N, C-alpha and C positions, 0 to 999 in steps of 0.2 A: 458467619457462613463459611463453608468450605467448598470452594468452586474450582472446577477443572478448566484448563485453558489449552487450546491447541492453536499454534501459529504454523500453518502449513505453507511452506514456501517451495518454490521450484527447485531449490538447492538443498534445503534442509528443513526438517520439522522440529519445532520446539514445543515441548509439552510442560505443563506446570500446574501447581496448586497455589491458589491465592484466596483472598477474601474480598468483601465488598468495599474495602478501602483502597483496593488496588495493590495491596502488599502481596508479594510473591514469596512463598515459603519453601518451595521446592521446584526444581526444574530439571529437565533432561533434553538432550537434542541428539538427532541422528540424521544421516543423509537421506534425501528423498530418492528412493530407488523405485522399484515397481510399486504400484498402488497396493497390491495384496500384502507385500512385505512391510511397507511403510505403515499402513493402517493397522496391521497386526501388532506392530510395535506400540502404536498409540493405545490399543486395547490392553496390551500387556501392562503398560504403565499405569493405567487407571483401574485395573481390575481389583486391586486391594486398597484403593484410596478412599472409597466411600464418600464421593463428592455429591453435593446436592444438585448440581447442574453442570453442564459442560458448554463452553463457547468454542466454536470451531471456525477460525478465520483461515480461508483457503485461497491459494493461488488460483488463477482462473485462465480463461473465462469459466464461470460456473452458472448454474441455474439456482437463483435464490428465492424463487417463487414457490411458497408452500402449496399453492393450488395446482402446480404443474406436475405432470407425471414423471418428469425428470428432475424434480426438486432434489437438491443435494448432489447433483452430478457435476463433475468437471467436464466441460463440453469441448470446445474447439481448440484446446491448448496444443501447441506444437511439442509439448513435453512427451517424450516417448512413453507409451503404454497407458497414459492417463486420460486420453481423449475418450469422452462418453463413459466415464467410470463413476459409479455410484459410491462416492467416498463417504457421504453421510450414512448411507445404508449400512456400512460395516459397523459404525458406532451404534446405530439403533438396534442392530441385531445383538450386539454384545451388552448393551445397557438399555433394555426396552422400557424400564421404569424411570429412567433419568431424563429430565428435560434437557434438550440439546438445541442450541441456536446455531445457525449456519449462515455465513456471509463471506464476502471477499476478504482477502488479507488486508487490503488497504482500507476498506470500510471498517474493519475491526480496529486497525491502528488509528483511524480517524476518531472512532468512538472512544478509544482509550484516551486520546488527547483531550477530547471534549469532556469526558467523565472525570479524569484524574490529572490532566496535564495542561498544556499551553492554551487549549481551547475552552477550558473550564469557564462556565458562565456565559459562553457565546452561543448564538443560535445558528450561525452560518460560518462554516469552516470547511476548507478544502485541504486534504492531506495527500501529498504525492510521495511515493517511494521511487527513487531513482537508483537502481542497482543493476542486477542481472537483467531485469526488465524495467518498465515504467508503468505504474498504475496510479490511480487516484481514488481516494475515498471522499465522498461528498456528503456533507451534513447541512441540510437546509431547513430553516424554520423549526429546528429541534428534532429533525428526523433524518436518518440515513436515506439516501436516494437510491432507488432501484429502477423503477420504470419498466421498459421492455425486458431488460436483463439487469444491467448495472452499468454505471459510467465506465467508459474505457478511454479516459482522457490521454492515456499514454500513446494512443494510436491516432491522434489528431494530426493531419498533415501540416507541414511547416513551409514557410517561404524560405527557400535556401539562399544564404548569403552569397553575393556575387563572387567572392574569393574562395568559395568552398566547392571543390570538384567531387566530393564524396557523394555517392548515390544512396547511401543508407543501407541498413542491414536487415530491416524487418522483412520477413518472408511474405507478409501480406501487403504491406503498404510502402516499403522502401523508405522514403524520407519522412516518416512520422516521427514524433518525439522520441519514442523508443528506438526507432531505427537509426536516429542520429545521435542520441545522448546516453543511452544505456551503457553499462560497463563494457559489454562485448563490442559495441560500436566504437567506443573509445580505443579499445585494444586493436580492433580491426583497422581503424583509421591511422593510428599512430605507431602501431607495432609494440606498444607497451601497455600494461594495465594502468588504470587511473592512479593507483597508489605509487606507481613508479615514476610518475610525471612530476617535475618540479613545479612550484607555484607560479613561476614566470613563464611556463610553457604556453605557447599559443593555443593549445587545446582548450584551456580554461576560458579564454575570452569567447571562443566559438561556442563552448558549452553554455556559458552564461547568456549569450545572444539567443540561442534557441529556447532555453528554459524561460528566459524573460519574455520571449514572444508568446510562448504557450500560456504563461501566467497572465499576460495582458488579456488574452482571449477569455480566460476564466474569470477575471475581474469584470469584463464586459458582460459575460453571460450570467454569472452566478452571484456577483457582488459579495464575495466572502468578507467577513470581518477579519479573518486571519488566514494566511496560507502557511502550511507546515510542510517542510521538505525533509524527508528521511531517506534512508537507504545508503548503501555503501559509497556511491559516488559523492553524496553530499557530506561525507566526512571531511571534505575540503572547505574549511571555514571561510577561506578567502573568496569563495564563490558567491556567498550571500549578498554582499554589497554590489558585486558585479551584476548579479541577476536583477536586483532591485533597480539598478541604473537602466538596464535594457528594458525591463518591464515598463518603467515610466516613459522611456523614449517611445515605445510602441503605443502607449496610451496617449502620448502627446498632449497632456493636460486636458483631455476630453472630460475625464472624470475629476472633479475637484473634491478632494477629501484629504484632510491632514494625515489620516492613517497611511496613505500610500507613500508618504515621505518618512514614516516612522521606520527606523532600522529593524524594529521587532515585528513589523507587519509580515515579513517573510522570515521564518525562523526554523531552526533545528527542533525536533521534538523534545519537549520538556522531559518526557519519559525516556529519551534516548533510544537505545536498542530494545528497551522493554515495551515500547509502544504497542507492538503487535500482541505480545502476551497479555498486557494489561487490557488491551482492547477485547481480547477473547474472554477475559474475566468479566468485562462490562457486558459482553454478549450473553454470558452465562446468567448474569443478573436479570437481563431481559427475558431469558427463557423461564426463569422462576416467576417473573411478573405475570407471564401469560398462563 
């Protein structure tokens, strides 16, 4: 198979060509500018590639319901110019005879890990990306979860630690997970980007506290067999055991399962930074199935 993939992020778009094994043969990337310019570059990339299907994983919020009149739209995003934009429509106009699947960027990354990576063989997996924003892809009983729209676990409010005066950066919710833990919140709070902070900086204990709290809630609600944490902030490998510690503190032994003590229960994506692109390949495979 020759499959097209689009990983549409709020900062950059990555496009590529791969196959049903999750192998990527070609890729390109460019900044996310206006929707018209960005989608035109996607079309230009694929116009001579002769792909059998395209998977499009897009930053959101989006409308992923095929029966909705705004299916394929980016909806209430704060990203300038993108709110209420029909991103999928641009692709369909350019490639009317090519099957195209559309979903959130984090659902795509989650599907990539379930199909080719750390979640392979599992039926219940949650994938978080913690970077410029925070989002979660949810895979339950062998299916990606959508519901009313799609999970927005990055915007779940947090209990603020007593020693933390920060009010949060999210323009909608203030002290939600994204407002407290995303890259811009770290820089706003500490005056330096995450990559500039040393491993012994107090920022990381606080970061682990909030992420661990959020993961405890996810364990209680969705009971995932594995949690995968990707995104730029999670390039800090020392965070993983700290997060696990706080998650288990919040659970307080209410759920008894050996997996929760396993250091690999919470892990970095096996596909690394390819999770999103491989997820879009997996979406393209689903488009062909339909």
